[in-house]
C-alpha positions in Angstrom: -45.9 0.2 16.7 -42.2 0.4 16.6 -40.7 3.7 18.2 -38.5 5.5 15.7 -36.3 6.3 18.7 -35.3 2.8 19.0 -34.5 2.6 15.4 -32.4 5.5 15.4 -30.4 4.3 18.5 -29.9 0.9 16.9 -28.5 2.5 13.9 -26.1 4.5 15.8 -25.1 1.4 17.7 -23.9 -0.6 14.6 -20.3 -1.4 14.2 -18.6 -0.5 11.1 -16.0 -3.3 11.2 -17.8 -5.7 9.3 -18.4 -3.4 6.5 -14.8 -2.3 6.7 -13.8 -6.1 6.5 -16.1 -6.8 3.6 -14.3 -3.8 1.8 -11.0 -5.1 2.4 -12.0 -8.5 1.3 -13.4 -7.6 -2.0 -10.3 -5.3 -2.5 -8.3 -8.3 -2.0 -10.0 -10.6 -4.3 -9.8 -7.9 -7.1 -6.0 -7.7 -6.4 -5.8 -11.6 -6.5 -7.6 -11.7 -9.9 -5.1 -9.1 -11.1 -2.1 -10.9 -10.0 -3.4 -14.2 -11.4 -3.9 -12.2 -14.9 -0.2 -11.0 -14.4 1.0 -14.5 -14.0 -0.9 -15.6 -17.2 0.5 -12.6 -19.2 4.0 -13.1 -18.0 3.6 -16.9 -19.3 2.5 -15.6 -22.5 5.5 -13.0 -22.8 7.8 -16.0 -21.7 6.7 -17.9 -24.9 7.0 -14.9 -27.3 9.8 -12.9 -25.8 13.0 -14.6 -24.9 15.5 -13.2 -22.5 17.8 -14.3 -19.8 15.6 -12.5 -17.1 12.4 -14.7 -18.2 12.8 -17.1 -15.3 13.4 -14.3 -12.6 10.2 -12.2 -13.9 8.1 -15.3 -13.9 9.3 -16.2 -10.2 8.6 -12.6 -9.1 5.0 -12.8 -10.6 4.2 -16.0 -9.0 5.7 -14.9 -5.7 3.5 -12.0 -6.0 0.4 -14.1 -6.6 1.3 -16.3 -3.6 1.7 -13.3 -1.2 -1.7 -12.0 -2.4 -3.4 -15.3 -1.5 -1.3 -15.4 1.9 -2.5 -11.7 2.9 -6.0 -12.6 1.8 -5.9 -15.4 4.2 -4.5 -13.7 7.0 -7.2 -10.6 6.5 -9.9 -13.4 6.4 -8.8 -14.9 9.7 -7.8 -11.8 11.8 -9.5 -8.9 10.5 
């Protein structure tokens, strides 16, 4: 029979870091999806609405997407 004291002791010795890492990775994946949708919406806006700032807005949205991917990779490797 398993001693309940051993189970309680094992539960208190668990590390919270894997759960925290998983939380951060899921949050960053949601953010990557958001930035991807943002890039697509800016592309649609570029086709409909013409302005001299379209290239700059498109560039910022793509850079934001690339930055979110880079942050995800850094968190995946080092956290």
